[in-house]
PALOLO-781661 format. One record per atom (N, C-alpha, C): x, y, z; residue in three letters. Coordinates in pm, whole numbers, plus 32768, in hexadecimal, padded with zeros to 4 digits. Atoms other than C-alpha are relative to their C-alpha. Layout:
<recs>
X	Y	Z	type
X	Y	Z	ALA
...
</recs>
This chain:
<recs>
X	Y	Z	type
7FB8	7F8B	802F	MET
7C28	8002	7EEB	MET
8096	7FE2	8005	MET
7F70	8018	8007	LEU
7D94	7FE9	7E7C	LEU
804A	8084	7FFB	LEU
7FAD	7F88	7FFE	LYS
7E8D	80FA	7ED8	LYS
808E	7FD9	7FDE	LYS
7F78	8020	802B	MET
7FD9	80EF	7E21	MET
8044	807D	7FC8	MET
7FAF	7F9C	8047	SER
80F2	81D2	7DAE	SER
8031	7FC1	7F80	SER
7FD5	8035	8082	VAL
813F	81A6	7C3C	VAL
804D	806C	7FB4	VAL
7FBA	7FA4	805A	SER
822A	823F	7B40	SER
7FA1	8029	7F91	SER
8054	7FD1	806D	LEU
81A0	82F8	7A15	LEU
7FE5	7F90	7F9B	LEU
8014	806E	805D	ASP
81CE	81BB	7948	ASP
7FCE	7F81	8045	ASP
804D	806D	7FC5	GLY
8117	80DD	7A40	GLY
804D	7F9A	8052	GLY
7FB3	805D	7FAE	PHE
822B	803A	7B0E	PHE
7FF5	8026	8094	PHE
8006	7FE8	7F70	VAL
8219	8012	7C88	VAL
808A	7FF2	8040	VAL
7F77	800B	7FD0	ALA
838D	7FC8	7CAF	ALA
805B	7FE9	7F89	ALA
7F9F	801D	8068	GLY
84CB	7FAD	7BE5	GLY
8015	7F6B	7FF0	GLY
7FEB	808F	801B	PRO
854B	7E60	7B5C	PRO
802C	7FB1	807B	PRO
7FCF	8043	7F87	ASN
85F0	7E0E	7CAA	ASN
7FBA	8033	807E	ASN
804C	7FCF	7F8F	GLY
84E7	7EA7	7D87	GLY
8021	808E	8028	GLY
7FD7	7F77	7FDE	GLU
857C	8007	7D80	GLU
7F85	805A	8014	GLU
8073	7FA9	7FE0	ALA
8495	8109	7E1C	ALA
802A	808D	8023	ALA
7FD3	7F7A	7FDC	ASP
856A	8242	7E4C	ASP
7FB1	806B	7FB6	ASP
804B	7FA0	8051	TRP
84A1	82EE	7D3A	TRP
7F7D	802A	8043	TRP
807C	7FDF	7FBB	VAL
8368	82E1	7E15	VAL
8016	8076	805E	VAL
7FE8	7F9E	7F97	PHE
8405	83B7	7F25	PHE
802F	8087	7FC9	PHE
7FD2	7F81	8038	ARG
8491	84BF	7E3A	ARG
7F8D	8060	7FE5	ARG
8072	7FA9	801F	SER
8333	8544	7DF2	SER
7F8A	7FE5	805C	SER
806C	8016	7F9F	SER
826F	84F5	7F2E	SER
8026	8043	8084	SER
7FE4	7FCA	7F7C	GLY
8252	8575	8091	GLY
7FDA	8092	8013	GLY
802D	7F77	7FF0	GLY
81CF	86D3	804C	GLY
7F80	8005	8052	GLY
8077	7FF1	7FAD	ALA
80B7	8760	8122	ALA
7F81	7FDA	7FB3	ALA
807A	801C	804D	ASP
7FBA	8740	8008	ASP
7FEE	7F6B	7FE5	ASP
800A	8090	801A	SER
800A	85D7	7FAD	SER
7FEA	7FB2	8082	SER
8014	8042	7F7F	THR
801F	8574	811D	THR
7F6F	8009	802C	THR
808D	7FEF	7FDB	ALA
7EC3	8602	8158	ALA
7FA7	7FA1	7FB0	ALA
804E	805B	8055	TRP
7E3C	8536	8034	TRP
800E	7F70	8030	TRP
7FE9	8088	7FCE	VAL
7EDB	83F6	80B6	VAL
7FB9	7FEB	8085	VAL
8042	800B	7F7E	LEU
7E5B	8438	8215	LEU
7F69	7FF0	7FF1	LEU
808F	800B	8018	ASP
7CFA	8468	8193	ASP
7FDB	7F73	7FD5	ASP
8018	8089	802D	THR
7D10	8317	80E5	THR
800F	7F9D	8072	THR
7FE5	805F	7F94	LEU
7DA4	8262	8211	LEU
7F96	8006	806E	LEU
805F	7FF1	7F90	ARG
7CB6	82F0	8315	ARG
7F76	7FCA	7FE1	ARG
8084	8033	8024	GLY
7B86	8280	8254	GLY
7FF7	7F6A	7FF9	GLY
7FFF	8091	800E	ALA
7BEF	8115	824E	ALA
7FCD	7FBA	807D	ALA
8029	8053	7F91	GLY
7B50	800C	8327	GLY
8065	7F95	8020	GLY
7F9A	8068	7FEF	VAL
7C6A	7F14	82F5	VAL
806A	8012	7F94	VAL
7F93	8004	8061	HIS
7DBE	7F08	824C	HIS
8018	7F6F	7FD8	HIS
7FD8	8085	802B	ILE
7E0C	7DD7	8177	ILE
807F	800D	7FAE	ILE
7F7E	7FFB	8045	MET
7F62	7D83	80E9	MET
8039	7F73	7FF7	MET
7FB6	807C	800A	GLY
804B	7C6C	8080	GLY
8066	7FF6	8070	GLY
7FA6	8018	7F90	SER
814A	7BD6	816C	SER
807E	8055	7FF9	SER
7F88	7FAD	800B	ARG
8275	7C99	80E2	ARG
7FE3	808E	8031	ARG
8024	7F7A	7FD2	SER
81C6	7DE6	8113	SER
7FE7	8002	8095	SER
8017	8008	7F70	TYR
8159	7D75	826B	TYR
8083	8008	804E	TYR
7F82	8000	7FB7	HIS
82BC	7D2F	82DD	HIS
8045	8088	7FF7	HIS
7FC6	7F7A	800F	ASP
8336	7E7C	824F	ASP
7FBA	8065	805A	ASP
804C	7F9D	7FB4	MET
821E	7F43	82F0	MET
800B	7FE9	8097	MET
7FF4	801E	7F71	ALA
8238	7E90	843E	ALA
8087	802C	8038	ALA
7F7C	7FD2	7FD6	ALA
83A7	7EF2	8449	ALA
800E	8097	7FFA	ALA
7FF5	7F70	8013	PHE
835D	805D	83F6	PHE
7F9A	8051	8050	PHE
8066	7FA6	7FCC	TRP
8210	80EF	8464	TRP
7FF7	8006	8098	TRP
8007	7FF2	7F6D	PRO
8214	8097	85DA	PRO
8068	805F	803A	PRO
7F90	7FAF	7FCE	TYR
8357	815E	85FC	TYR
8007	808A	7FC0	TYR
8002	7F82	8049	SER
82F3	828A	8529	SER
7FA5	8065	8045	SER
805A	7F96	7FCF	ASP
8268	83DA	859A	ASP
7FD0	8055	7F8B	ASP
8037	7FBB	8073	MET
8202	843C	8438	MET
7F68	800A	800D	MET
8092	7FF1	7FF5	PRO
809A	84BA	8411	PRO
7FB3	7F85	7FD2	PRO
8045	8075	8037	ILE
8042	837D	8351	ILE
8002	7F8B	8061	ILE
7FEE	8073	7FA7	ALA
80AF	8297	846D	ALA
7F83	7FD9	804E	ALA
8073	802A	7FAF	PRO
7F76	82A5	854C	PRO
7F98	7FAC	7FB6	PRO
8063	8057	8041	PRO
7E7A	8223	844B	PRO
803A	7F7B	7FD1	PRO
7FC2	807F	8025	MET
7F74	811F	83D6	MET
8009	7FA3	8078	MET
7FF0	8052	7F88	ASN
7FA7	80A8	853B	ASN
7F7A	7FD8	803E	ASN
807A	8014	7FB3	ASP
7E46	80C5	85C3	ASP
7F96	7FAC	7FB9	ASP
8069	8045	804A	ILE
7D6E	8033	84AE	ILE
8024	7F6C	7FF3	ILE
7FE4	8090	8008	PRO
7D4F	7EB4	84AB	PRO
803E	7FD7	7F7B	PRO
7FBC	8033	8077	LYS
7E21	7DED	83B5	LYS
7FD8	7F70	7FE4	LYS
800F	808B	802C	VAL
7DE1	7CB2	82EE	VAL
8071	7FE3	7F9F	VAL
7F8B	8022	8051	ILE
7F16	7C0D	825B	ILE
7FE1	7F84	7FAF	ILE
801A	8071	8059	PHE
7EF3	7B26	812F	PHE
8080	7FB0	7FED	PHE
7F8B	8057	8009	SER
7FE7	7A06	8148	SER
7FD4	7F6F	800B	SER
8022	808E	7FFD	ARG
7FC1	7895	80F7	ARG
8045	7FB8	8073	ARG
7FAE	8046	7F9E	THR
80CD	7837	81F4	THR
8000	8044	8088	THR
8000	7FB8	7F83	GLY
8084	7931	8309	GLY
8073	8064	8008	GLY
7F9A	7F98	7FF2	ILE
8166	7A43	838E	ILE
8065	7FE1	806D	ILE
7FA5	8021	7F95	LYS
820E	799C	84B6	LYS
8073	7FAA	7FCB	LYS
7F8A	8050	8022	ASN
836D	7911	8493	ASN
801C	7FFB	7F6A	ASN
7FE6	7FF7	8090	THR
837F	7980	832A	THR
8063	8071	7FE8	THR
7F9C	7F96	8014	PRO
84C8	7A3A	82EE	PRO
7FEB	8048	7F7B	PRO
8011	7FAE	8079	VAL
84A2	7B56	81F7	VAL
806C	806A	8001	VAL
7F99	7F9A	8008	ASP
85C6	7C2C	8187	ASP
7FBE	8088	7FEC	ASP
8039	7F7A	8013	PRO
857F	7DA3	81A1	PRO
8005	8028	7F6C	PRO
8006	7FD7	808C	SER
8516	7E33	8052	SER
8048	8085	7FED	SER
7FC7	7F7B	801C	PRO
85BB	7F5E	7FA6	PRO
7FA4	8071	802C	PRO
8060	7F9A	7FD5	MET
847C	8020	7FF7	MET
8011	801F	8094	MET
7FEF	7FEB	7F70	LEU
84AD	7FEC	816E	LEU
8083	8049	801D	LEU
7F7F	7FC0	7FE9	ALA
861C	804A	8162	ALA
7FFD	8093	7FD9	ALA
800B	7F76	802F	GLU
85CF	8186	809C	GLU
7FAA	8053	8060	GLU
8059	7FB8	7FA4	ALA
84B2	81E9	8186	ALA
8048	8020	8082	ALA
7FB8	7FE8	7F83	LYS
858B	81C1	82BA	LYS
806D	8069	7FEE	LYS
7F94	7FA0	8019	ALA
86AB	8284	821F	ALA
7FCA	808E	7FF1	ALA
8035	7F7B	801C	ARG
85D3	83A6	81AC	ARG
7FB4	803B	8076	ARG
804E	7FCF	7F8F	ASN
850B	83BB	82EF	ASN
8046	7FE2	8084	ASN
7FB4	8025	7F89	ALA
8623	8377	83E7	ALA
7FDE	805A	8077	ALA
801E	7FA3	7F94	GLY
85CD	84AE	84B0	GLY
7F78	7FEB	803E	GLY
8088	8016	7FCD	ARG
8464	843A	84DB	ARG
7FE8	7F6B	8019	ARG
800B	8090	7FEC	HIS
84AE	82C9	850B	HIS
8051	7FDC	807C	HIS
7FBE	801C	7F82	GLY
84FD	825D	866B	GLY
7FA5	801B	8075	GLY
8063	7FEB	7F97	ALA
83C0	82A8	872C	ALA
7FEC	7F7E	804E	ALA
801A	8076	7FAC	THR
836A	81BE	884B	THR
7F6E	7FD8	7FF2	THR
808C	8028	8015	PRO
8231	80FA	87EF	PRO
7FBE	7FD4	8082	PRO
804D	8032	7F8E	THR
8120	80AE	88EA	THR
7FEC	7F69	7FF0	THR
801B	8090	8005	ALA
80C8	7F48	8940	ALA
7F8F	7FE2	7F9E	ALA
8072	8016	805B	ALA
7F83	7F6C	887D	ALA
802D	8006	7F6F	ALA
7FCC	7FF5	8089	VAL
803D	7FDA	8744	VAL
804F	7F83	7FDB	VAL
7FB1	8078	801C	LEU
8132	7EBA	875C	LEU
7FA5	7F87	7FEC	LEU
805B	8071	800C	GLN
8014	7DC5	878E	GLN
7FB4	8003	7F7C	GLN
804C	7FF6	807C	SER
7F59	7E4C	865F	SER
804D	7FC8	7F8A	SER
7FAD	8037	806B	TRP
807E	7DE5	8584	TRP
802B	7F71	801D	TRP
7FD2	8086	7FDD	ALA
80E8	7CAE	8643	ALA
7F93	7F97	7FF2	ALA
806F	805F	8003	GLU
7F8E	7C10	8640	GLU
7F94	802B	7F9E	GLU
8067	7FE0	8062	PRO
7EDE	7C6C	84FC	PRO
7FAF	7F83	7FDD	PRO
804A	8071	8037	THR
7DD4	7B92	8460	THR
804B	7FCE	7F85	THR
7FBD	803B	8073	VAL
7E71	7AA3	8365	VAL
7F9A	7FB7	7FAA	VAL
8059	8042	805F	ALA
7DAA	7A3B	8231	ALA
8054	7FA2	7FAB	ALA
7FAC	8063	8045	SER
7E3E	78F9	81A7	SER
7FB3	7FAE	7F9A	SER
8050	804B	805F	GLY
7D22	787C	80D0	GLY
8004	8039	7F73	GLY
800A	7FCF	8089	ASP
7CBC	78C0	7F6A	ASP
7FEE	8098	7FFF	ASP
8000	7F6E	8001	LEU
7CF7	7A2F	7F14	LEU
7F74	8038	7FEA	LEU
8085	7FCB	8021	VAL
7BA1	7A6C	7E78	VAL
7F9F	7FE9	8073	VAL
805C	801F	7F93	GLU
7AE4	79BD	7F8D	GLU
801C	8055	807B	GLU
7FDB	7FB2	7F89	GLU
7BA5	7A73	809E	GLU
7FD8	8093	7FF0	GLU
8023	7F73	8015	VAL
7B72	7BCC	8003	VAL
7F69	8012	7FFF	VAL
8091	7FF5	8002	LEU
7A01	7B90	7FBE	LEU
7FC6	7FF3	808D	LEU
802C	800F	7F75	ARG
79D8	7B21	8128	ARG
8014	8084	804C	ARG
7FE7	7F7F	7FC0	LEU
7A76	7C67	819C	LEU
7F9C	8069	7FD1	LEU
805D	7F9C	8036	LYS
7995	7D32	80B6	LYS
7F74	7FF2	803A	LYS
8085	8016	7FC7	GLU
7863	7C95	8158	GLU
7FF5	8036	808E	GLU
8003	7FD0	7F76	GLN
78C6	7D19	82AF	GLN
7FDD	8094	8003	GLN
8023	7F72	7FF5	PRO
783B	7E68	8325	PRO
807B	8055	801D	PRO
7F91	7FA6	7FE3	GLY
7919	7F98	8343	GLY
802B	804E	7F86	GLY
7FCC	7FAD	806D	ASN
79E0	8086	826C	ASN
8049	7FAA	7F99	ASN
7FC8	8049	8070	TYR
7A92	8029	812D	TYR
8080	7FB5	8024	TYR
7F86	804F	7FF4	ILE
7BA9	7F2A	810B	ILE
806C	8045	7FAE	ILE
7F94	7FBB	8045	LEU
7CF5	7FCE	80B1	LEU
8074	7FA0	7FEC	LEU
7F92	805A	8022	ALA
7DF6	7EF6	7FFD	ALA
807E	8051	7FE3	ALA
7F81	7FB9	800E	HIS
7F64	7F5D	8002	HIS
8066	7FBA	7FA6	HIS
7F99	8046	8049	GLY
801E	7E57	7F37	GLY
8047	7F9F	805C	GLY
7FA7	7FD7	806B	GLY
8137	7DF3	7F05	GLY
7FD2	7FDE	7F74	GLY
801E	8008	808D	ALA
814F	7DC8	7D91	ALA
7FB3	7F80	7FDC	ALA
8042	807E	8025	ARG
80F0	7C58	7D76	ARG
7F73	7FF8	8039	ARG
8085	8001	7FC3	PHE
7FCE	7C7C	7E66	PHE
7FA1	805A	7FB4	PHE
8053	7FA3	804D	ALA
7F4A	7DAB	7DAA	ALA
7FDE	7FC7	7F77	ALA
8019	803D	8082	GLN
7F71	7CF8	7C5D	GLN
7F95	7F93	800A	GLN
8062	806C	7FEE	SER
7EAA	7BD1	7CE5	SER
7F74	8038	8016	SER
8082	7FC1	7FEA	LEU
7D91	7CB2	7D61	LEU
7FC5	8033	7F7D	LEU
802D	7FC7	8080	ILE
7D7E	7D5F	7C0F	ILE
7FD6	7F92	7FA1	ILE
801E	806E	805D	ALA
7D89	7C1B	7B47	ALA
7F7E	7FBA	8024	ALA
8079	8043	7FD3	ALA
7C6D	7B8D	7C1A	ALA
7F85	805B	7FFC	ALA
8070	7FA3	8009	GLY
7B95	7CC2	7BE3	GLY
7FC9	802A	8087	GLY
802D	7FE2	7F78	LEU
7B88	7D10	7D56	LEU
800E	8093	8026	LEU
7FEA	7F72	7FE0	VAL
7BE7	7E81	7D44	VAL
7F8B	8053	7FCD	VAL
8071	7FAC	802A	ASP
7ABA	7F69	7D42	ASP
8024	8093	7FFD	ASP
7FD0	7F76	800F	GLU
7B88	80A8	7D5A	GLU
8098	8000	8007	GLU
7F70	7FEE	8001	TYR
7CEE	8104	7D05	TYR
8020	808D	8030	TYR
7FCE	7F7E	7FD3	ARG
7D94	821D	7DC8	ARG
8097	8000	7FE5	ARG
7F78	8008	802F	LEU
7EDA	8251	7D10	LEU
8048	8084	8011	LEU
7FA6	7F8E	7FFC	GLY
7FEE	8341	7D68	GLY
805E	7FF4	7F8A	GLY
7FB0	8009	807C	ILE
8086	837B	7C0F	ILE
8073	8062	800A	ILE
7F8A	7FAE	7FE9	HIS
81E9	83FA	7C2E	HIS
8040	802B	7F7C	HIS
7FCA	7FC8	807C	PRO
829C	84D3	7B2C	PRO
8087	7FC2	7FDB	PRO
7F88	8046	8028	VAL
8399	83CE	7AC2	VAL
7FD9	7F90	7FA1	VAL
8012	806F	805D	VAL
83B5	82D6	79A4	VAL
8070	7F9D	801A	VAL
7F9B	8063	7FDE	LEU
8468	8195	7A07	LEU
802F	7FAD	7F88	LEU
7FDB	804F	8075	GLY
8462	80DA	78BD	GLY
7FF9	7F6A	8017	GLY
8004	808E	7FDD	HIS
8482	7F89	796B	HIS
7FDD	7FF4	8094	HIS
801E	8015	7F74	GLY
840A	7EF6	7AB2	GLY
7F8B	7FA3	8014	GLY
8073	8052	7FDE	LEU
82E3	7E51	7B5E	LEU
7F81	804D	7FDC	LEU
8077	7FBD	8032	SER
81A4	7EAD	7AA8	SER
7F88	7FE0	8058	SER
8075	8015	7FAD	LEU
8067	7EDD	7B74	LEU
7F98	7FAA	7FB9	LEU
806F	803F	8048	PHE
7F85	7E55	7A61	PHE
802C	7F8B	7FA8	PHE
7FCC	8067	805A	SER
805B	7D43	79C5	SER
7FB5	7F7C	8008	SER
8048	807F	7FF2	ALA
7F7A	7C27	7A45	ALA
7F77	8003	7FBF	ALA
8082	7FF8	8042	LEU
7E45	7CA5	798D	LEU
7FFC	7FA9	7F83	LEU
8010	8056	8076	ARG
7DC3	7BB1	788A	ARG
7FB9	8048	7F8E	ARG
8047	7FB3	8067	SER
7CF0	7CB2	77D0	SER
7FF4	8090	8031	SER
800B	7F74	7FD8	PRO
7CC3	7E2D	77CE	PRO
7F8D	8019	8061	PRO
8068	7FD7	7FA2	VAL
7BF9	7ED3	78E2	VAL
7FE9	8096	7FEE	VAL
8021	7F73	800D	ASP
7B48	801D	78A4	ASP
7FE9	803B	808A	ASP
800C	7FBE	7F80	LEU
7B5A	8114	79C2	LEU
7FBD	8088	7FF1	LEU
8041	7F7D	7FFA	HIS
7A91	8248	7A22	HIS
804E	8059	805F	HIS
7FB6	7FA3	7FAD	LEU
7B50	8375	7AA6	LEU
7FA2	8043	8064	LEU
804F	7FC3	7F95	VAL
7AC0	83E3	7BF6	VAL
8037	8088	8026	VAL
7FC2	7F80	7FDC	SER
7BB8	84F4	7C4F	SER
8094	7FFF	7FDB	SER
7F72	7FEE	801E	MET
7D10	857D	7BFC	MET
8031	8076	8053	MET
7FCE	7F98	7FA4	THR
7DDA	8642	7CFF	THR
8095	8013	7FEA	THR
7F71	7FE6	8012	PRO
7F28	86E1	7C9F	PRO
8041	8031	8082	PRO
7FB5	7FD5	7F8B	PHE
8033	871D	7DA9	PHE
8075	8058	7FD7	PHE
7F93	7FA3	801C	ALA
8145	8822	7DC2	ALA
807F	7FB7	7FD2	ALA
7F87	804C	8023	SER
824D	8710	7D99	SER
8002	7FD4	7F6E	SER
800B	8032	8087	GLY
81D2	86BD	7C3D	GLY
7FB8	7F7B	7FF6	GLY
8050	807B	7FFD	ALA
8127	857C	7CA9	ALA
7F6C	8021	7FF3	ALA
8091	7FEF	8012	VAL
7FB5	8548	7C66	VAL
7FB9	7F8B	8042	VAL
8054	806B	7FC8	ALA
7EAF	8485	7D28	ALA
7F8A	7FEA	7FA3	ALA
806C	8022	805B	ALA
7DC2	83D5	7C3A	ALA
7FA9	7F94	803F	ALA
805E	8062	7FCB	VAL
7C8B	8320	7CB2	VAL
7FAB	7FCC	7F8D	VAL
804C	8041	806C	TYR
7BEE	8228	7BBE	TYR
7FAA	7F93	8038	TYR
8054	8072	7FE3	GLN
7AD2	8132	7BD3	GLN
7FE3	7FB5	7F7F	GLN
8026	804B	807A	PRO
7A7D	8018	7AE0	PRO
7F83	8039	7FC3	PRO
8073	7FC5	8047	ALA
7990	809F	79D8	ALA
7F8A	7F9F	7FFF	ALA
</recs>
């Protein structure tokens, strides 16, 4: 399952990684409840290394309602080179999140929370083989978070069996497209559509 925020025209970030548009139409009680329902049902979070570094710098120190499932559920990080001693500059998404949630960012994390981010499982092998291996394990669904390149790779490899998209009421015109790595069209079946007071919409699709 892939959870992503996208613009109305299918971008996950602006040309330079801009993400301020995500926060302008998110954070309401209704959209937060929808996100929480998605997060709590996951058996494991998977993500690319950039998203990992951003989230590890944010969620352990947050007292937002979304923080507990992000901190408590096991993580698998996809990186060919590992996550240790790999300097990564903070992304615009992280800077925007910290700025907009300054009043709720600064909580003191427990040792268990810090360990959950400091010692995740690292998948460094072939993407398809690693994901299929995870799918064979018992437990709840696998929830993928991105970033953009990781999500594009999952989609291109046909590994996404459900899309949970937060579609925001903005048209960017240019940026990082979620589906740009597809080699051919993919038909999708609409499972549900949930509108929010902010104007955003949660759309759940599965491959037809």
